[in-house]
C-alpha positions as CSV (number, residue, x, y, z in Angstrom):
1,M,163.0,60.8,102.8
2,T,162.7,60.5,99.1
3,F,165.3,61.7,96.6
4,E,162.9,64.4,95.4
5,Q,162.4,65.7,98.9
6,F,166.2,65.8,99.4
7,I,166.7,67.8,96.2
8,F,164.0,70.3,97.3
9,D,165.5,70.7,100.7
10,A,169.0,71.1,99.2
11,R,167.7,73.8,96.8
12,S,166.1,75.7,99.7
13,V,169.3,75.6,101.8
14,V,171.5,76.7,98.8
15,T,169.0,79.6,98.1
16,V,169.1,80.8,101.7
17,L,172.9,80.5,101.9
18,S,173.3,82.4,98.6
19,F,171.0,85.2,99.8
20,L,173.0,85.4,103.1
21,T,176.2,85.6,101.2
22,F,174.9,88.3,99.0
23,A,173.6,90.3,102.0
24,G,177.0,89.9,103.7
25,I,178.8,91.2,100.7
26,V,176.5,94.2,100.4
27,W,176.9,94.9,104.2
28,W,180.7,94.6,104.0
29,T,180.8,97.0,101.0
30,Y,178.7,99.7,102.6
31,I,180.0,99.8,106.2
32,A,181.5,103.1,107.1
33,H,185.1,102.2,108.0
34,R,185.7,100.6,104.6
35,R,185.3,103.9,102.8
36,T,188.9,105.0,103.3
37,D,190.1,101.6,101.9
38,F,187.9,102.0,98.8
39,D,189.0,105.6,98.3
40,A,192.7,104.5,98.5
41,A,192.0,101.7,96.0
42,A,190.3,104.0,93.6
43,N,193.4,106.2,93.4
44,L,195.8,103.3,92.8
45,P,195.7,103.7,89.0
46,F,197.1,107.3,89.4
47,A,199.8,106.4,91.9
48,D,202.6,105.9,89.3
49,E,201.8,108.9,87.1
50,P,204.4,111.8,87.3
51,A,203.1,115.0,88.9
52,I,202.8,118.0,86.6
53,D,203.3,121.5,88.0
54,T,201.6,124.7,86.7
55,A,204.5,125.4,84.3
56,G,203.8,122.1,82.5
57,E,207.0,120.4,83.7
58,K,206.9,116.8,84.8
59,H,208.3,115.8,88.2
60,V,209.1,112.2,89.0
């Protein structure tokens, strides 16, 4: 096996592994049971804000 052939094979393997990794991340992101986790994470920036009632008073 020549060095050029080894490099070509290595590039092919890395390309396939990169695509499989990308496909795995996309699959993991869009599976149904992760939706609740992502919704909870999306609300984290608002978790430490004080609640405001209709009279405009802040509650801790």
